[in-house]
N, C-alpha and C positions, 0 to 999 in steps of 0.2 A: 504494500500500500504506500507507505512512505510519504505522508503529508503531515504537516503540523497539526491541522485540524480538519475534521470532516463535517459536512453538512448532512441534513436529513436526506437530501437528494443524492449525495454521494453514497450514503449507506444503502439507500434503496437500490441504487444501481449495482453496488457490490453484491448485495444479497438477493437481487432479482425479486424484490418485494416492493409493494407500493409505498409511497410516502405516508399514506393513511395508516398502513400497517405499522410502519416505523414509529409514527406518533402514538399509536396504541401501545406499543412496547415501551415507549418512554413513560406514558401515563401509568402503566402497570409496573414500572420499576425495573424492567428487564434491560433497559438501555439507560445508562447514566451519562449525563453531560452537563453542560452549563449554557447559559445564554449570554451572547455578546451582541450588543446593539439590537436586542429583541429577537435574534435568531439563535436556534440551537446549534451548538458546536460540540464536537466530540474528539477526544484525543485518540491516537492510534491504539493505546492500551484499552481504552473504553470500547472501541469498535471490536478489537480482537476478543475481548471478554464476552461481549454481546454475541458475536458470531459463533462462539463455542458453547453457548447455553444450549442444553439438549433440546428444549422446546423450540428455540429459534432455529437450530440446525435442522430439525425435522421439517419445519415450515419451508426453509430454504430448499431442501432436497425435493419436497413435493412440488414447489414452484418451478424449480430448475427443470424437472422432467415433464412439467405440464406443457412445455413447448412442443414436445413430441405428441402428446395426447391431443392438444388443440389442433395440430397439423392434421392428424389422422381423422379427427372428428369434423373438420371443416370440409363440407361437401360442395361448397359454392365458390370454388376458386375461379378467378377471372383471368389468370395468367398461369403459364407453366410454373410450377412451384417445386421447391425441394426443401427437405428437412434433413440435415446431416449432422452426424456426430464426428468430430475430428479429435483424435487423440494425438497430441504432440509430445514426443519424448524431449524433456528439457533437463538441463543439468543443475538448475538452481532456482530458488525463488525469484531471483533477479531476472533470469531468462523468461520465466513464466510471466512476470510482470510486464516485461517488454512486449511479449506477444499480446497480452491482454490490452495494453495501451495502443498497439498498432490496430487491433480490431476495433476498439472503441473510437479511435481517431477516424477510421474509415466509415464507421456507422454514422458518426457525427458530421461527416462531410455531406451527408444527404444525397450522395450519388447512387445509392443502391436501393432506393425504394423503401417500402415498409419491411422491417426486419425484426424478428424475434431472436433473442440472443441470450445465452447463458455461458458463463465461464467458471471453471472450477480447477484448482490446482491441488493435486494430492502430493504433498512433499515426501510421503513415505515411499511412493513408487515413482516419483519424478515424472508424472504425467499431467499435462494441462489438457483438460477436456473442454472443447467448445461445442455447444449445441446451438445450431443456427437454422433459421428457416426464412424463406422469402422467395423472390423470383429467381428461377433456376440460373439463368445466364449471369445475373447480377451477383448472386451469392458466390458462384464459382469464380468469377472475375475478382471479387473482393478477397476471397480466401487465398487465391493465388498471389495477389498483391501482398497480403499479410505474411505469406510464407517466404517471400523473397528476402 
């Protein structure tokens, strides 16, 4: 992660949860932080502790794999679509973070249409897993660019 402070939006993106869900976790005491200029901010330690809470981790896992379920259940696609799981062998947390940052940068460029995306790094086995769905040609183009 490596930021001085994280916002509710940052945590929502990291956890693949809605900002409303993050606010509920704050209200229920599962996420501790402080307010600066009226906005919630969270230290890296607070975010790490939150992400490793068993209840939160279970919610994250359910949400992460909902991309696949939602893709399968969507019977009204208007374009050729793909839902793919990419497993990248990485050597370190830093390498996984670079990969994630590349993908997020591409998604935020708005060149690739509507995308559903999840990223998870398992440091025990050094695999960064990307689950992504969207328009076939655009997803393949984007993931190729991220792999370079």
